[in-house]
C-alpha positions as semicolon CSV with decimal commas, in nm:
position;residue;x (nm);y (nm);z (nm)
1;M;-2,178;-5,655;-0,247
2;D;-2,269;-5,349;-0,053
3;M;-2,051;-5,099;-0,209
4;S;-2,111;-4,796;0,078
5;S;-2,034;-5,062;0,331
6;D;-1,739;-5,172;0,121
7;L;-1,639;-4,790;0,085
8;D;-1,721;-4,727;0,468
9;R;-1,481;-5,008;0,592
10;L;-1,187;-4,925;0,335
11;M;-1,228;-4,551;0,483
12;F;-1,228;-4,699;0,849
13;F;-0,913;-4,909;0,827
14;E;-0,769;-4,632;0,603
15;H;-0,821;-4,367;0,898
16;A;-0,685;-4,678;1,123
17;R;-0,389;-4,743;0,934
18;K;-0,287;-4,379;0,888
19;T;-0,351;-4,322;1,297
20;A;-0,140;-4,611;1,397
21;E;0,130;-4,492;1,139
22;A;0,139;-4,144;1,341
23;A;0,122;-4,284;1,651
24;Y;0,389;-4,527;1,588
25;A;0,638;-4,219;1,514
26;K;0,572;-4,068;1,864
27;N;0,603;-4,386;2,038
28;P;0,795;-4,691;1,821
29;L;0,743;-4,933;2,123
30;D;0,345;-4,934;2,180
31;A;0,253;-5,280;2,092
32;D;-0,094;-5,230;2,119
33;N;-0,032;-4,954;1,813
34;L;0,143;-5,190;1,614
35;T;-0,132;-5,421;1,659
36;R;-0,403;-5,219;1,533
37;W;-0,162;-5,125;1,251
38;G;-0,106;-5,516;1,153
39;G;-0,467;-5,545;1,149
40;S;-0,563;-5,268;0,964
41;L;-0,314;-5,365;0,677
42;I;-0,477;-5,724;0,678
43;E;-0,832;-5,571;0,640
44;L;-0,679;-5,318;0,345
45;S;-0,512;-5,574;0,171
46;Q;-0,869;-5,716;0,076
47;F;-0,906;-5,366;-0,155
48;Q;-0,569;-5,435;-0,352
49;S;-0,438;-5,591;-0,657
50;P;-0,335;-5,954;-0,553
51;A;0,048;-5,814;-0,565
52;E;-0,031;-5,501;-0,343
53;S;-0,214;-5,735;-0,116
54;K;0,061;-5,988;-0,111
55;Q;0,291;-5,716;0,006
56;M;0,038;-5,563;0,272
57;L;0,023;-5,876;0,420
58;L;0,387;-5,890;0,470
59;D;0,418;-5,541;0,568
60;S;0,099;-5,637;0,841
61;A;0,341;-5,951;0,959
62;L;0,619;-5,752;1,027
63;K;0,422;-5,467;1,236
64;L;0,279;-5,758;1,405
65;E;0,614;-5,955;1,461
66;E;0,777;-5,615;1,600
67;A;0,462;-5,615;1,830
68;L;0,544;-5,951;1,958
69;E;0,895;-5,849;1,980
70;I;0,793;-5,590;2,265
71;N;0,553;-5,776;2,419
72;P;0,575;-6,138;2,343
73;K;0,230;-6,248;2,558
74;K;0,048;-6,042;2,323
75;H;-0,219;-6,279;2,210
76;D;-0,444;-6,046;1,978
77;A;-0,103;-5,980;1,787
78;M;-0,078;-6,359;1,778
79;W;-0,403;-6,399;1,655
80;C;-0,386;-6,150;1,398
81;L;-0,054;-6,287;1,249
82;G;-0,230;-6,598;1,227
83;N;-0,478;-6,414;1,010
84;A;-0,189;-6,261;0,772
85;Y;0,008;-6,586;0,728
86;T;-0,348;-6,736;0,643
87;T;-0,480;-6,469;0,396
88;H;-0,136;-6,503;0,255
89;A;-0,139;-6,888;0,194
90;F;-0,482;-6,845;0,003
91;M;-0,338;-6,593;-0,237
92;I;-0,078;-6,862;-0,373
93;P;-0,169;-7,126;-0,603
94;D;0,106;-7,363;-0,498
95;I;-0,022;-7,576;-0,191
96;E;0,328;-7,668;-0,112
97;E;0,444;-7,293;-0,098
98;A;0,140;-7,220;0,087
99;K;0,131;-7,519;0,356
100;T;0,456;-7,306;0,502
101;Y;0,222;-7,007;0,559
102;F;-0,061;-7,227;0,702
103;Q;0,197;-7,386;0,932
104;K;0,303;-7,088;1,048
105;A;-0,054;-6,975;1,089
106;A;-0,098;-7,256;1,306
107;V;0,188;-7,169;1,518
108;Y;0,021;-6,827;1,605
109;F;-0,303;-6,971;1,674
110;Q;-0,219;-7,174;1,916
111;Q;0,010;-6,980;2,074
112;A;-0,276;-6,734;2,098
113;V;-0,499;-6,999;2,257
114;E;-0,258;-7,074;2,524
115;E;-0,213;-6,698;2,631
116;D;-0,599;-6,662;2,638
117;P;-0,775;-7,026;2,651
118;S;-1,084;-6,880;2,698
119;N;-1,118;-6,688;2,372
120;E;-1,371;-6,864;2,125
121;L;-1,292;-6,666;1,814
122;Y;-0,903;-6,778;1,874
123;K;-1,018;-7,129;1,928
124;K;-1,206;-7,138;1,636
125;S;-0,959;-6,985;1,435
126;L;-0,686;-7,312;1,538
127;E;-0,954;-7,555;1,450
128;V;-1,008;-7,410;1,132
129;S;-0,613;-7,385;1,032
130;S;-0,570;-7,760;1,034
131;K;-0,861;-7,734;0,765
132;A;-0,737;-7,445;0,558
133;P;-0,471;-7,680;0,352
134;D;-0,770;-7,888;0,216
135;L;-0,987;-7,600;0,167
136;H;-0,677;-7,412;-0,068
137;A;-0,659;-7,710;-0,253
138;E;-1,022;-7,731;-0,312
139;I;-1,039;-7,371;-0,403
140;H;-0,729;-7,373;-0,625
141;K;-0,884;-7,668;-0,771
142;S;-1,220;-7,487;-0,870
143;Q;-1,041;-7,204;-0,995
144;Q;-0,896;-7,447;-1,244
145;G;-1,208;-7,601;-1,343
146;F;-1,382;-7,247;-1,412
147;M;-1,049;-7,157;-1,637
148;G;-1,163;-7,478;-1,835
149;L;-0,867;-7,692;-1,722
150;G;-1,108;-7,884;-1,488
151;G;-1,334;-8,046;-1,764
152;A;-1,693;-8,125;-1,740
153;S;-1,832;-8,083;-1,405
154;S;-2,129;-8,326;-1,267
155;S;-2,393;-8,190;-1,069
156;K;-2,247;-8,357;-0,758
157;T;-1,894;-8,153;-0,839
158;S;-2,106;-7,825;-0,857
159;S;-2,287;-7,903;-0,530
160;Q;-1,916;-7,991;-0,329
161;K;-1,754;-7,689;-0,501
162;K;-2,066;-7,470;-0,365
163;Q;-2,009;-7,610;-0,015
164;T;-1,622;-7,533;-0,031
165;S;-1,678;-7,195;-0,164
166;D;-1,981;-7,128;0,113
167;F;-1,716;-7,261;0,404
168;A;-1,432;-7,057;0,266
169;Y;-1,619;-6,748;0,276
170;D;-1,744;-6,815;0,601
171;V;-1,402;-6,891;0,730
172;M;-1,298;-6,556;0,572
173;G;-1,607;-6,389;0,662
174;W;-1,510;-6,488;1,051
175;I;-1,156;-6,381;1,004
176;C;-1,270;-6,014;0,895
177;L;-1,533;-5,959;1,160
178;G;-1,256;-6,066;1,425
179;L;-1,027;-5,821;1,270
180;G;-1,239;-5,559;1,227
181;I;-1,376;-5,581;1,591
182;L;-1,005;-5,591;1,735
183;V;-0,899;-5,293;1,515
184;W;-1,201;-5,096;1,604
185;V;-1,153;-5,167;1,968
186;G;-0,834;-5,066;1,949
187;F;-0,879;-4,763;1,751
188;T;-1,156;-4,626;1,993
189;K;-0,954;-4,708;2,290
190;N;-0,695;-4,489;2,165
191;N;-0,909;-4,208;2,044
192;M;-1,112;-4,183;2,359
193;P;-1,120;-3,817;2,531
194;P;-0,907;-3,748;2,815
195;P;-1,103;-3,841;3,172
196;P;-1,254;-3,499;3,298
197;P;-0,995;-3,314;3,569
198;P;-1,037;-3,403;3,905
199;R;-1,243;-3,113;4,110
């Protein structure tokens, strides 16, 4: 793990969160700003303790839902909300409770695809969301095995766990990359210098 890269990400998204919070005080009806705020909270949740992370994801969902109240067709907010619910679901050990979050995520991913059918990231997120509950079960089963609750494992089980783990990291990597790009683009748009005055 590259510590300087993680620190840079943490600082970037913390700055984006603070900027969005300040902008919200000036204009609470800016759906783009609320989406950036929600996206930055999702990214920041990765650097928190589990309890703080869950709370940050819930706060993110509230910001994104607020953005959708202002602009119900805002597909990037729908997609971010799907990611917030997916990330939250993976943190819940109980599969039945997690399924409710996975179902909410799938609904928002589907809505995002309907609003922007050419967006490949939205399509991939929708496709992966159907596999999320099975992946969740595998991850939590693997964790129990690590804790000594799963008994002895064969090399085949070990290989399956590695494949499941690799897939989980791939999925979360794509989600993080997409969120990072979304927040970065929104942040740079928001902080561009004004155009020169006409002559």
